[in-house]
C-alpha positions as CSV (number, residue, x, y, z in Angstrom):
1,M,-143.4,247.6,-160.1
2,A,-140.5,245.2,-160.7
3,T,-139.4,246.4,-157.3
4,L,-142.5,245.7,-155.5
5,A,-143.0,242.2,-156.8
6,G,-139.4,241.6,-156.1
7,S,-139.9,242.5,-152.2
8,R,-143.0,240.5,-152.0
9,V,-141.1,237.1,-152.8
10,P,-138.8,237.3,-149.8
11,L,-141.7,238.5,-147.7
12,A,-143.8,235.1,-148.7
13,E,-140.8,232.9,-148.1
14,A,-140.0,234.3,-144.8
15,A,-143.7,233.8,-143.7
16,V,-143.2,230.1,-144.9
17,L,-139.9,229.8,-142.8
18,R,-141.7,231.3,-139.7
19,T,-144.6,228.8,-140.0
20,L,-142.3,225.8,-140.6
21,L,-140.0,227.2,-137.4
22,L,-143.3,227.5,-135.3
23,G,-144.3,223.9,-136.2
24,W,-140.9,222.5,-135.2
25,V,-141.1,224.4,-132.1
26,L,-144.7,223.0,-131.2
27,L,-143.6,219.6,-131.9
28,Q,-140.2,219.9,-129.7
29,V,-142.6,221.1,-127.1
30,A,-145.3,218.4,-127.4
31,G,-142.2,215.8,-127.5
32,A,-140.6,217.2,-124.2
33,A,-144.0,217.1,-122.7
34,G,-144.5,213.6,-123.7
35,T,-141.1,212.6,-122.3
36,R,-141.9,214.3,-118.9
37,D,-144.9,212.2,-118.8
38,V,-142.6,208.8,-118.7
39,V,-141.4,208.5,-115.3
40,A,-137.8,206.7,-115.1
41,A,-137.6,203.7,-112.9
42,Y,-135.5,204.3,-109.6
43,N,-134.4,202.1,-106.7
44,L,-133.2,199.2,-108.7
45,T,-132.5,196.4,-106.3
46,W,-131.3,192.6,-106.8
47,K,-133.2,190.1,-104.8
48,S,-131.5,186.8,-104.9
49,T,-131.6,183.6,-102.8
50,N,-129.8,180.2,-103.8
51,F,-129.2,181.9,-107.4
52,K,-132.9,182.6,-107.7
53,T,-132.7,186.2,-109.0
54,I,-135.3,188.9,-109.4
55,L,-134.7,192.6,-110.2
56,E,-137.0,194.7,-108.5
57,W,-137.8,198.7,-108.8
58,E,-140.0,201.4,-108.4
59,P,-142.5,203.3,-109.2
60,K,-145.7,201.5,-110.0
61,P,-146.7,202.6,-113.6
62,I,-149.8,204.8,-114.3
63,N,-149.5,205.7,-118.0
64,H,-146.3,203.7,-118.9
65,V,-144.9,200.3,-119.3
66,Y,-141.2,198.9,-118.8
67,T,-138.6,196.8,-120.5
68,V,-135.8,195.2,-118.7
69,E,-132.5,194.5,-120.3
70,I,-129.6,192.4,-118.8
71,S,-125.8,191.9,-120.3
72,P,-123.0,190.1,-119.1
73,R,-120.2,192.9,-118.2
74,L,-118.5,191.9,-121.6
75,G,-121.8,190.5,-123.4
76,N,-124.4,191.8,-125.5
77,W,-127.8,193.3,-124.1
78,K,-130.7,190.9,-124.0
79,S,-134.3,192.2,-123.4
80,K,-136.5,190.6,-120.9
81,C,-140.1,191.3,-119.4
82,F,-141.3,193.3,-122.4
83,Y,-143.6,196.3,-122.0
84,T,-144.8,194.9,-118.5
85,T,-146.5,196.8,-115.9
86,D,-144.9,195.0,-113.0
87,T,-142.2,196.4,-110.8
88,E,-140.2,193.1,-111.0
89,C,-138.4,190.7,-113.6
90,D,-137.2,187.3,-113.0
91,L,-133.5,187.0,-114.5
92,T,-132.6,183.6,-112.9
93,D,-132.5,181.9,-116.4
94,E,-129.9,184.6,-117.5
95,V,-127.6,184.6,-114.3
96,V,-127.4,180.8,-113.6
97,K,-125.6,180.6,-117.2
98,D,-122.5,181.8,-115.3
99,V,-122.8,182.4,-111.6
100,T,-119.3,183.5,-111.2
101,G,-120.0,186.2,-113.9
102,T,-121.0,190.0,-113.3
103,Y,-124.1,191.2,-114.7
104,M,-125.6,194.6,-115.8
105,A,-129.2,195.5,-116.2
106,R,-131.3,198.4,-117.0
107,V,-135.2,199.3,-116.9
108,S,-136.5,201.5,-119.7
109,S,-139.8,203.5,-119.5
110,Y,-142.2,203.5,-122.3
111,L,-145.4,205.4,-122.5
112,A,-148.3,202.8,-122.8
113,N,-149.3,203.7,-126.6
114,A,-145.7,204.6,-127.7
115,T,-144.5,203.4,-131.1
116,S,-141.1,202.4,-132.0
117,S,-140.5,205.8,-133.5
118,A,-141.1,207.5,-130.2
119,G,-137.4,208.0,-129.7
120,D,-135.1,206.7,-127.2
121,P,-136.8,206.0,-123.6
122,P,-135.5,206.9,-120.5
123,F,-133.6,204.3,-118.7
124,T,-131.9,203.6,-115.3
125,N,-129.1,201.4,-114.7
126,A,-129.0,198.6,-111.8
127,P,-125.9,198.1,-109.7
128,E,-123.6,195.4,-111.0
129,F,-124.7,191.9,-109.6
130,T,-122.3,188.9,-109.3
131,P,-124.4,186.0,-108.2
132,F,-121.5,183.7,-106.7
133,L,-120.5,186.5,-104.6
134,E,-124.1,188.0,-103.6
135,T,-126.7,185.6,-103.8
136,N,-128.3,185.1,-100.1
137,L,-128.0,181.3,-98.6
138,S,-131.4,179.9,-97.8
139,Q,-132.3,178.7,-94.0
140,P,-130.7,175.3,-94.0
141,T,-132.5,172.1,-92.9
142,I,-131.6,169.6,-90.3
143,Q,-132.3,166.2,-92.2
144,S,-131.7,163.8,-89.2
145,F,-130.0,163.7,-85.9
146,E,-129.3,161.0,-83.1
147,Q,-127.8,161.2,-79.4
148,V,-126.2,157.7,-78.6
149,G,-124.4,157.8,-75.2
150,T,-121.8,160.4,-75.4
151,K,-122.2,161.3,-79.4
152,L,-124.5,163.4,-81.1
153,N,-124.9,163.2,-84.8
154,V,-126.4,165.8,-86.9
155,T,-126.8,165.8,-90.7
156,V,-127.8,169.0,-92.6
157,Q,-129.6,168.9,-96.0
158,D,-127.9,170.9,-98.6
159,A,-130.4,173.1,-100.4
160,R,-131.2,172.8,-104.2
161,T,-130.5,175.7,-106.4
162,L,-131.6,176.6,-110.0
163,V,-128.3,176.3,-111.5
164,R,-128.3,173.3,-113.7
165,V,-125.5,171.0,-115.6
166,N,-126.6,168.4,-118.0
167,G,-130.4,168.8,-116.9
168,T,-129.6,168.2,-113.2
169,Y,-130.1,171.0,-110.5
170,L,-127.2,171.4,-108.4
171,S,-127.0,171.7,-104.8
172,L,-125.4,174.6,-102.7
173,R,-122.5,172.3,-102.0
174,D,-122.1,171.4,-105.8
175,V,-121.6,175.1,-106.6
176,F,-119.8,176.3,-103.6
177,G,-117.8,173.1,-102.6
178,K,-115.4,173.6,-99.7
179,N,-116.3,177.5,-99.7
180,L,-119.6,176.4,-97.9
181,S,-119.4,175.6,-94.3
182,Y,-122.1,174.8,-91.7
183,M,-122.0,176.1,-88.0
184,L,-123.8,174.1,-85.3
185,Y,-125.0,176.0,-82.2
186,Y,-125.8,173.4,-79.3
187,W,-126.5,173.6,-75.5
188,K,-127.9,171.6,-73.1
189,A,-131.8,171.6,-72.6
190,S,-131.3,172.6,-68.9
191,S,-129.1,175.5,-69.6
192,T,-128.5,178.4,-72.0
193,G,-124.8,178.2,-72.5
194,K,-124.5,177.9,-76.3
195,K,-121.2,175.8,-77.8
196,T,-120.5,175.9,-81.4
197,A,-118.9,173.4,-84.1
198,K,-117.9,173.9,-87.8
199,T,-117.8,171.3,-90.6
200,N,-117.0,171.7,-94.3
201,T,-119.2,168.7,-94.9
202,S,-123.0,168.3,-94.3
203,E,-122.3,166.2,-91.2
204,F,-121.5,166.8,-87.2
205,L,-120.2,164.4,-84.8
206,I,-119.8,165.9,-81.5
207,D,-119.0,164.9,-77.8
208,V,-122.0,165.4,-75.4
209,D,-122.8,164.3,-71.9
210,K,-124.4,161.0,-71.5
211,G,-128.1,161.1,-70.4
212,E,-128.4,164.8,-71.0
213,D,-130.7,166.3,-73.4
214,Y,-129.4,168.9,-76.0
215,C,-131.0,171.4,-78.3
216,F,-129.4,172.7,-81.5
217,N,-129.8,174.4,-84.9
218,V,-127.5,174.9,-87.8
219,Q,-126.4,177.9,-90.1
220,A,-124.9,178.1,-93.5
221,V,-121.7,180.3,-93.9
222,I,-119.3,181.2,-96.6
223,P,-116.2,182.5,-95.0
224,S,-114.5,183.8,-98.1
225,R,-117.3,186.4,-98.6
226,K,-117.3,190.0,-97.6
227,T,-121.1,190.3,-97.5
228,N,-124.1,188.1,-97.4
229,R,-121.5,185.5,-95.4
230,K,-124.4,183.8,-93.3
231,S,-128.0,182.4,-93.7
232,P,-130.7,182.6,-91.4
233,E,-130.5,179.9,-88.6
234,S,-132.4,176.9,-88.9
235,P,-135.4,175.8,-86.6
236,I,-134.0,174.4,-83.1
237,E,-134.3,170.6,-82.6
238,C,-133.8,168.8,-79.2
239,T,-133.0,165.3,-78.3
240,S,-135.1,163.4,-75.7
241,Q,-132.8,160.9,-73.9
242,H,-135.0,161.0,-70.9
243,K,-138.1,159.9,-72.8
244,A,-136.2,157.2,-74.6
245,V,-135.3,155.6,-71.2
246,S,-139.0,155.9,-70.1
247,R,-140.1,154.0,-73.1
248,E,-137.6,151.4,-72.4
249,T,-138.6,151.4,-68.7
250,L,-142.4,150.9,-69.7
251,V,-141.5,148.1,-72.1
252,V,-139.4,146.3,-69.3
253,I,-142.2,146.9,-66.7
254,G,-144.9,145.7,-69.1
255,V,-143.1,142.4,-69.8
256,V,-142.6,141.9,-65.9
257,V,-146.5,142.6,-65.4
258,I,-147.3,139.9,-68.5
259,V,-144.9,137.5,-66.7
260,V,-146.5,137.8,-63.3
261,I,-150.2,137.7,-64.8
262,I,-149.3,134.2,-66.3
263,S,-147.7,133.0,-63.2
264,I,-150.9,134.1,-61.1
265,I,-152.9,132.2,-63.8
266,I,-150.9,129.1,-63.5
267,L,-150.8,129.0,-59.8
268,A,-154.4,129.7,-59.7
269,V,-155.1,126.7,-62.2
270,S,-152.6,124.5,-60.2
271,L,-154.4,125.2,-57.0
272,Y,-157.8,124.7,-58.5
273,K,-156.6,121.3,-59.8
274,C,-155.0,120.2,-56.5
275,R,-158.3,121.2,-54.6
276,K,-160.4,119.2,-57.2
277,V,-158.1,116.2,-56.5
278,R,-158.2,116.5,-52.5
279,S,-162.0,116.8,-52.7
280,G,-162.2,113.6,-54.7
281,R,-160.1,111.7,-52.3
282,L,-162.1,112.9,-49.2
283,G,-165.3,112.0,-51.0
284,K,-164.1,108.4,-51.4
285,E,-162.9,108.1,-47.7
286,H,-166.4,109.1,-46.3
287,A,-168.3,107.0,-48.8
288,P,-170.6,104.2,-46.9
289,L,-169.1,100.7,-47.5
290,R,-171.3,98.4,-49.7
291,T,-172.7,95.1,-48.0
292,V,-172.6,91.9,-49.8
């Protein structure tokens, strides 16, 4: 009997161990199945213009949400866009703190009903991003232009950025300094042959042919860059020398016409007065003499 009793105890312990092992396996399988339901983000892309910077990714979530983290290369991670169903996150306020720095970002995926004890979520790293070297330049704006004789003056308006110093938003010129150049493409309105001019300021003063109309546009350039060197070209503007001459001619003609009309009126009044005086004299000459 002692032998039977002693053999039953190990058998009971083995049954308990098998039950625990089966439960652990089931939990692992359930956890693995839950993990597979979470889709990791992919195709992470930086979209940045004049330092306004957005991180985009795919896919659209079905039963999960995303959280974005960003960090300077040698800094600490900071969470942004918590548990969002969007597939983009605006990180401008982080990158404008130091536009010359290099940033890392990652997107983590969570089940929509996940708890903090659900374990480490799958995540995807974005390519490193350096705003000063990679942000796109926006299409420049021609602020003003004037053609006088053989000189054409064109002024470009420096675009504003979201970089702030002491509460003031800086322009592209403030950020890039002499690294920022503008190209002017200009041509006679009557031809298609283009000429170019370059300036490290925001103003062009070029020689043109007197009396000829010119068309032109501008482009921002950062020659020191390897990529994203050029902005889109601005809309085309044209001078109107012939129209200006025509307006001046119309003014002169108008003045001449007014002078002629006034002269005619004065002449007509003078002739009328002369005829009236002459008629009065003739009337006196033909009047009968009075007898005494």
